[in-house]
C-alpha positions in Angstrom: 19.0 -29.1 -8.8 19.1 -28.0 -5.1 15.9 -28.4 -3.0 14.8 -25.2 -1.4 13.3 -25.3 2.1 10.3 -23.1 3.0 8.8 -22.9 6.4 4.9 -22.7 6.3 4.8 -22.4 10.1 6.0 -18.8 9.7 3.8 -17.8 6.9 1.0 -16.4 9.0 3.3 -14.2 11.1 5.4 -13.1 8.1 2.9 -12.8 5.2 -0.7 -12.8 6.3 -1.0 -9.0 6.8 0.7 -8.3 3.5 -1.4 -10.8 1.6 -4.6 -9.6 3.2 -3.8 -5.9 2.4 -2.9 -6.9 -1.2 -6.2 -8.9 -1.5 -8.6 -6.4 0.2 -7.6 -3.7 -2.3 -8.5 -6.0 -5.2 -11.7 -7.6 -4.0 -13.0 -5.0 -1.6 -14.7 -7.6 0.6 -13.1 -8.5 4.0 -14.6 -12.0 4.2 -13.6 -12.8 0.6 -10.1 -11.4 1.2 -9.7 -13.6 4.3 -10.9 -16.7 2.4 -8.6 -16.0 -0.6 -5.6 -15.6 1.7 -6.5 -18.9 3.5 -6.9 -20.6 0.1 -3.4 -19.2 -0.9 -1.8 -20.7 2.2 -3.5 -24.0 1.6 -2.4 -24.1 -2.1 1.1 -23.2 -1.0 1.1 -26.1 1.4 -0.1 -28.4 -1.3 2.5 -27.2 -3.8 5.5 -26.8 -1.5 7.5 -29.3 -3.6 7.2 -27.0 -6.6 8.9 -24.1 -4.9 12.2 -23.7 -6.7 13.7 -20.8 -4.8 13.8 -18.6 -7.9 11.8 -16.0 -5.9 11.2 -15.2 -2.3 8.5 -17.1 -0.4 6.4 -13.9 -0.3 6.7 -13.4 -4.1 5.8 -17.1 -4.6 2.7 -16.8 -2.3 1.7 -13.5 -4.1 1.8 -15.4 -7.4 -0.5 -18.1 -6.0 -2.8 -15.4 -4.5 -3.0 -13.5 -7.9 -4.3 -16.7 -9.5 -6.8 -17.2 -6.7 -8.1 -13.6 -7.2 -8.3 -14.2 -11.0 -10.2 -17.4 -10.3 -12.5 -15.6 -8.0 -13.5 -13.0 -10.7 -13.8 -15.7 -13.3 -16.2 -17.5 -11.1 -18.3 -14.4 -10.5 -18.3 -13.6 -14.2 -19.2 -17.1 -15.3 -22.1 -17.1 -12.8 -23.4 -14.0 -14.5 -23.1 -15.7 -17.9 -25.3 -18.6 -16.7 -28.3 -16.3 -16.1 -31.6 -17.7 -17.1 -34.7 -16.2 -18.4 -37.7 -17.0 -16.4 -40.9 -16.8 -18.3 -43.9 -15.8 -16.4 -47.1 -17.7 -16.9 -49.0 -15.5 -14.6 -49.4 -11.8 -13.9 -46.6 -11.6 -11.4 -44.0 -9.5 -13.2 -41.2 -10.3 -10.8 -41.0 -13.8 -12.1 -40.0 -12.6 -15.6 -36.8 -10.8 -14.5 -33.4 -11.8 -15.7 -31.5 -13.6 -12.9 -28.4 -11.6 -13.9 -30.1 -8.5 -12.7 -30.4 -10.0 -9.3 -26.6 -10.7 -9.0 -24.8 -8.0 -7.1 -22.1 -6.3 -9.2 -19.0 -5.9 -7.1 -17.9 -3.0 -9.3 -21.1 -1.1 -8.9 -20.2 1.5 -6.3 -23.0 3.8 -5.2 -22.4 7.3 -4.0 -23.2 6.1 -0.5 -20.4 3.4 -0.8 -17.9 6.0 -2.0 -18.9 8.4 0.8 -18.5 5.6 3.4 -15.1 4.8 2.1 -14.1 8.4 2.2 -15.5 8.8 5.7 -13.6 5.6 6.8 -10.4 6.9 5.3 -10.8 10.2 7.2 -11.6 8.4 10.4 -8.5 6.2 10.0 -6.3 9.2 9.5 -7.8 11.0 12.5 -7.3 7.9 14.7 -3.8 7.4 13.4 -2.9 11.0 14.4 -4.0 10.2 18.0 -1.5 7.4 18.3 1.9 7.9 19.9 4.4 8.7 17.1 6.2 5.3 17.1 2.9 3.3 17.2 1.6 5.4 14.3 4.7 4.9 12.3 4.8 1.1 12.9 1.1 0.8 12.1 1.4 2.8 8.9 4.5 0.8 7.7 3.1 -2.6 8.5 -0.7 -2.3 7.9 -1.0 0.4 5.3 2.2 0.3 3.4 2.7 -3.5 3.8 6.4 -3.5 4.8 7.9 -6.8 6.0 8.7 -7.2 9.6 12.5 -7.4 8.9 12.5 -4.1 7.0 10.5 -2.3 9.8 12.8 -3.7 12.5 15.9 -2.7 10.7 14.6 0.8 9.8 13.3 1.6 13.3 16.0 -0.4 15.1 13.6 -2.6 17.1 13.3 -6.3 17.7 10.5 -8.4 16.0 8.9 -9.0 19.4 8.9 -5.3 20.2 7.4 -4.7 16.7 4.5 -7.1 17.5 3.9 -5.5 20.9 3.8 -2.0 19.2 1.6 -3.2 16.4 -0.8 -5.0 18.8 -1.2 -1.8 20.9 -1.6 0.3 17.8 -4.3 -2.0 16.3 -6.1 -2.1 19.6 -6.1 1.7 19.9 -7.1 2.1 16.3 -10.0 -0.3 16.7 -11.2 1.5 19.8 -10.9 4.9 18.2 -12.7 3.8 15.0 -15.5 2.3 17.1 -16.0 5.6 18.8 -15.6 7.8 15.8 -16.8 5.9 12.8 -19.3 3.1 13.6 
């Protein structure tokens, strides 16, 4: 059985954006998404010897990430299941609440949350329309649609270093525009 070589030194450059975008759509929490991607890279490093080459590195990392996301939700749900009843021996009614009621439900979206997401989406589209055409196209392909660097470079006939310069400029411009128009 041949041994397949993978190069973890390139993972961040090649896969971090894709893995983050994949994760943020599933956990809807930036910090948690970053943590899960980091855990995925760490798990990948620990299990490199198990990589058989039957799939691409990205597909292999996604399968690890999917398990991390599932574990994340299992942990949340098991914490809810361990809720205790606090019996109040005094007149303070707040002591008798179920602990489960105090745990935030990540699926409980308020109208305000939905409105903020809608406003953010509108602000992103507005800012995207202000970018130069090539920057907007590269930003959309890389950040929103999750295309790999090689695919974008081939489709737009640019070098990887040129792509990263364009994406850096686009992200900087998007951050400034969003700061002015949304925050």
